[in-house]
C-alpha positions, 0 to 999 in steps of 0.5 A: 320699892315694892308694889305695896310700898309704892301704893301705900306711899300714894295713899298716904298723900291722899286727903281723908275723903280719898283715903275713905274712897280707896278703902271702899273701892278695894273692899267693893272690888274684892268682895262684891260684884256691885259696880254702882259704887264707882259713881261715888269714887273720884277718878284719881282714886279709881286710877290709882287703885286700878293701876295697883291691882293691875300691877299686882295681877301682872306680877302674879302672872309672871311668878306663876309662869316662872314656877311653871303654872298655867295662865288663867286665861285672862289677858 
């Protein structure tokens, strides 16, 4: 199962409030530098989204290394 499919299968199982929190979390995390929104997000959603973003970043780094690209310095 792909990373996206795995993530989406978890989102489908969430209740409506948690789905809204997931969308808010992703949009805030990707667009803004405001971390106050985290106070409104349940720990369940925070864990799920952070795990997804971490997995995507790790896969991206591996792909970049395979192609001979340099790491961006993030560990």
